[in-house]
C-alpha positions in Angstrom: 145.0 201.4 98.7 145.1 204.8 99.5 145.9 206.6 102.7 146.4 203.3 104.1 146.6 205.3 108.0 143.0 205.9 108.0 141.6 203.4 104.9 140.8 200.5 107.0 138.1 197.7 105.3 134.8 197.7 107.4 135.9 200.5 109.8 132.8 202.4 109.9 130.7 199.1 109.8 132.0 198.9 113.4 132.2 202.5 114.5 135.4 203.5 113.5 135.5 207.1 112.1 137.8 210.1 112.0 136.9 210.5 115.7 137.9 206.9 117.0 141.0 207.1 115.9 141.9 210.5 118.2 140.3 208.8 121.0 142.2 205.0 120.4 145.4 207.1 121.2 144.3 208.9 124.4 145.5 209.8 127.3 148.8 210.6 124.6 148.8 214.5 124.2 147.3 214.9 120.5 147.2 218.3 118.4 144.8 217.9 115.5 146.0 220.8 112.5 143.9 221.9 110.0 142.7 224.3 107.2 139.8 226.4 106.4 139.9 225.2 102.6 140.9 222.0 102.8 139.0 219.6 100.6 138.3 217.3 104.1 135.3 219.5 105.1 136.5 222.0 107.7 133.2 221.4 109.6 133.8 218.0 109.7 137.4 218.9 111.6 135.3 221.0 113.8 133.1 217.9 114.8 135.7 215.3 115.3 137.6 218.2 117.8 133.9 218.3 119.7 133.3 215.0 120.0 136.8 214.2 121.2 137.5 217.4 123.3 134.2 216.4 125.4 135.7 212.8 126.0 139.3 214.7 127.4 137.7 216.7 129.7 135.3 214.5 130.8 138.9 212.4 132.4 140.5 214.8 133.4 142.9 215.4 130.0 141.9 218.8 127.9 145.4 220.0 128.5 146.3 217.2 126.1 144.3 217.6 123.0 144.5 221.2 120.8 143.6 222.3 116.9 145.0 224.3 115.2 143.0 225.9 112.6 144.3 228.1 109.7 142.9 230.3 106.6 144.7 228.3 103.0 144.3 224.9 101.3 145.0 221.3 102.1 148.8 221.3 103.1 150.7 222.4 106.0 151.1 225.8 106.2 153.5 228.3 108.1 151.5 228.1 110.9 150.3 224.8 111.3 153.9 223.9 111.7 155.0 226.4 113.6 152.0 225.6 116.5 153.4 221.5 115.7 156.8 222.4 116.8 155.4 224.2 120.0 153.1 220.7 120.7 156.1 219.2 120.6 157.8 221.4 122.8 155.6 220.7 125.5 155.6 217.4 125.3 158.6 215.9 124.1 160.6 218.3 126.4 158.0 218.9 129.0 158.6 222.8 128.4 155.4 223.6 130.1 156.3 227.6 128.8 155.5 226.2 125.1 151.5 226.5 125.9 149.2 227.9 125.1 149.4 228.4 121.1 148.6 231.5 119.9 145.4 230.2 118.0 145.3 234.3 116.5 149.0 234.7 115.4 149.8 231.1 113.8 146.5 232.5 111.6 148.4 235.6 110.3 151.3 233.9 109.9 150.1 231.5 107.2 147.8 234.0 105.7 151.4 236.6 104.9 153.8 233.8 104.3 155.7 232.9 101.3 157.6 230.3 101.0 159.3 231.6 97.7 160.4 235.0 99.2 162.0 233.2 102.6 165.3 232.5 102.6 165.2 229.6 105.2 168.9 229.6 105.4 168.8 225.8 103.4 168.6 224.3 99.7 166.3 221.5 99.9 169.3 218.7 99.5 170.3 220.0 102.7 168.0 218.9 104.5 167.5 215.7 103.3 168.4 212.8 105.9 168.9 210.0 103.4 171.3 210.6 100.2 168.5 210.5 98.0 165.7 212.0 100.3 163.5 208.8 100.3 164.0 206.2 102.8 163.7 203.9 99.7 166.6 203.4 97.9 168.1 202.7 101.9 170.0 199.3 101.3 167.8 196.5 101.9 164.7 198.8 102.0 162.0 197.2 100.9 158.6 199.0 99.2 155.0 197.7 100.2 154.8 196.1 96.7 158.0 194.2 98.0 156.0 192.8 100.8 152.9 192.1 99.0 155.0 189.9 96.6 156.4 188.2 98.7 153.2 187.2 100.9 151.6 186.6 97.2 154.2 184.1 96.8 153.2 182.1 100.0 149.3 182.9 99.3 150.0 180.9 95.5 152.1 178.4 97.0 148.6 177.4 100.0 146.0 178.3 97.4 143.9 174.9 96.0 142.7 174.9 93.0 138.7 174.7 93.2 136.4 172.6 90.4 133.9 175.0 89.4 130.9 174.8 91.7 133.2 175.0 94.8 134.8 178.2 92.9 131.6 179.7 92.5 130.6 178.8 96.6 134.5 180.2 97.1 133.4 183.5 95.5 130.0 183.9 96.7 131.1 183.9 100.4 134.2 186.0 100.5 132.8 188.3 97.8 129.8 188.5 99.8 127.7 188.0 97.2 123.5 186.9 98.5 122.5 184.3 97.3 119.5 185.1 94.7 116.8 184.1 96.7 118.1 186.7 99.3 119.2 190.0 97.5 115.4 192.5 98.4 114.4 194.6 95.4 111.1 195.7 93.7 110.9 196.0 90.1 109.1 198.9 88.7 108.0 199.0 84.8 107.4 202.8 84.4 106.3 203.1 80.4 105.8 199.9 77.8 105.4 200.8 73.7 106.1 199.3 70.6 107.3 200.6 68.0 108.5 198.5 64.3 108.1 195.4 65.6 110.2 195.9 69.3 108.4 196.5 72.8 110.4 199.2 74.8 110.3 198.6 78.3 111.4 201.4 80.5 111.9 200.1 83.7 114.0 200.6 87.7 114.8 198.2 90.0 114.4 199.4 93.4 116.4 198.5 95.9 116.1 199.4 99.9 119.1 201.3 100.1 117.2 203.8 98.2 119.4 203.3 94.9 116.5 203.0 91.7 118.8 200.9 89.0 117.0 202.5 85.7 117.1 199.4 82.9 115.3 199.4 79.1 114.8 196.2 77.7 113.9 195.8 74.0 112.4 193.1 73.0 111.5 192.0 68.9 107.3 190.6 68.6 109.2 187.5 67.3 112.2 186.4 69.0 114.4 184.0 67.7 117.7 184.0 70.0 118.7 184.5 73.4 118.4 187.2 75.8 121.5 189.5 76.1 122.2 191.5 78.9 124.3 194.8 78.6 126.1 196.7 81.5 128.9 199.1 81.7 130.7 202.0 83.0 129.6 204.5 79.9 126.0 203.4 80.6 122.6 202.9 78.4 123.0 205.1 75.8 126.4 204.5 75.0 125.7 200.8 73.7 123.0 201.9 70.9 125.4 199.8 68.4 125.7 196.7 70.2 122.4 196.8 71.4 120.9 197.3 67.7 123.4 194.5 66.3 121.7 191.9 69.1 118.0 192.9 68.1 118.7 192.1 64.3 119.8 189.0 64.8 117.0 188.6 66.8 117.9 188.6 70.7 116.2 190.7 73.4 117.9 193.0 74.6 118.0 194.7 78.2 120.4 197.1 78.5 121.3 198.4 82.6 122.8 201.2 85.0 124.3 199.6 87.8 125.6 200.8 90.9 127.3 204.1 90.1 127.4 204.1 86.2 125.6 205.6 83.9 122.6 207.9 85.3 123.4 206.9 89.1 127.1 207.1 88.0 130.2 208.5 90.5 129.8 211.2 92.7 130.1 215.0 92.4 134.0 215.4 93.1 136.7 212.9 91.7 138.2 210.8 94.8 141.6 212.2 94.5 141.3 213.0 91.2 141.0 209.5 89.9 140.0 208.8 86.5 137.3 206.6 87.6 134.0 208.4 88.4 133.5 205.5 90.5 136.5 205.4 92.9 134.8 207.4 95.7 131.8 205.0 95.6 134.0 202.0 95.7 135.7 203.5 98.4 132.8 204.1 100.6 132.0 200.2 100.1 135.3 199.3 101.5 134.9 201.9 104.7 131.5 200.3 105.1 133.1 196.6 104.9 131.8 195.6 101.2 133.2 195.7 97.7 131.8 197.8 94.6 132.3 194.3 92.7 129.9 192.2 95.1 127.4 195.2 94.7 127.3 195.2 91.3 126.8 191.9 90.6 123.9 191.4 92.7 122.7 194.1 90.4 123.5 192.3 86.8 121.8 189.3 89.3 118.8 191.3 89.6 118.6 192.3 86.3 119.2 188.9 84.4 116.7 187.4 86.3 114.2 189.7 85.3 114.9 189.5 81.9 115.2 185.4 82.2 111.7 185.5 83.2 110.5 187.3 80.4 111.7 184.8 78.4 111.1 182.3 79.2 114.2 180.9 81.9 115.8 181.3 78.8 119.7 181.3 79.7 121.0 185.6 79.5 124.2 186.1 77.7 126.2 188.6 80.0 128.0 191.2 77.9 130.4 193.5 80.5 131.8 197.1 79.3 134.6 198.3 80.7 134.3 198.9 84.7 132.3 196.2 85.3 134.1 193.2 83.8 134.8 192.0 87.2 131.3 191.9 88.6 129.8 190.2 85.4 132.2 187.2 86.2 131.7 187.6 90.2 128.2 187.0 88.9 128.7 184.2 86.8 130.4 182.6 89.2 127.7 182.6 91.9 124.8 181.9 90.1 125.7 180.2 86.8 122.4 178.9 85.7 121.4 182.4 85.0 123.5 182.8 82.3 124.9 180.8 79.2 128.2 183.1 78.9 129.7 186.0 79.8 131.5 188.3 76.7 133.8 191.7 77.4 133.0 194.4 75.6 136.4 196.4 77.0 139.9 194.9 77.5 139.9 193.5 81.2 141.4 194.7 84.1 144.6 193.5 84.9 144.3 189.8 87.0 144.7 191.1 91.4 148.0 189.2 90.7 149.3 191.0 88.3 148.8 193.8 89.9 151.0 192.5 92.9 153.6 191.8 90.7 153.9 194.9 88.6 153.1 197.5 91.3 150.7 199.0 88.8 147.7 201.0 90.1 144.1 199.5 90.3 140.9 200.9 90.8 138.7 200.3 94.2 135.7 199.4 92.0 137.5 195.9 91.4 138.6 194.8 94.4 137.5 192.7 96.9 139.0 192.3 99.7 140.9 189.6 100.8 139.8 187.4 98.2 143.3 187.1 96.4 143.4 184.2 99.2 141.2 182.3 98.1 141.0 182.9 94.8 141.8 185.3 91.5 138.9 187.3 89.8 140.8 185.9 86.1 140.6 182.3 87.4 136.8 182.9 86.9 137.2 182.9 83.3 136.6 179.4 83.0 133.1 178.7 82.0 130.9 177.0 84.5 127.9 174.4 83.8 
């Protein structure tokens, strides 16, 4: 999880935002250091400062809150460093003469400072506190992954193997997947036509959030095989060959874009440069106390139920492309009666346990908060009758 100091599961749902983090320290002194060109919007920092200043002032603590804002991109600049030293002198050494902060001066030295041309008198290694510059190399040091591995070993000893029906209930409960009858949506047919013996239906599934899931159903005039639902991060147009293969074999096929995929995929800016377009979507849901896995599982259930009804309530074969495999197996576990089986069109991600053991990176779009205490997503590979 990136930036664990400011990204807590469900924090926005229970009202904890940037102002809340500052106010949690009150009446302790706080100095907000920021830059005008940061990828975190400067306007948001100004709003945070205005909100928290009003609270500090109301209680007579206005001298205990300050903000240093200087030109430049994300990072520590000379002005924020110098100003922070002054702030620490005031509150750690009780040096009242260290304040007030001269913000225009701190901005000016930030604009003119060039680290490549300044002789600080010390080379980098001489300022290290440890031999290698990393506290994790100290004898007996434990990384976050070391702590997680130890906890995982204990969890696996206590975790019970459940029969398929109970496992499905467990998945729904801990992933937060609603029962089919409780998922609100409306279905709109946008266009329908017949071409070369195939009925083409363009449609959308409209959710209360305002999201519209676009989908296309292609149905042979005389279907001779069970219906197939195809989903994946690649989007509908990238599954043409798979659709053609199923159609040729007599299957009705729906191909749909789930939340954060295809036509409705990703954010404008990649989250911390992630290769996953949906990483920002996954993180925002995490902050709201939900998972993209659960949201996409519900998207899949909506699409699958509609397709099944169109085909005489026949069970649906669920084909999952990259980025939606974990969600597909969660949908299958939650409502097994809708599906006949799950097929994967891409290499599945690692199990959650393997990620912890290998200290590997993982995408938010494939995570379910706290679920590993009860099941691993790969436990859902087992067909549920």
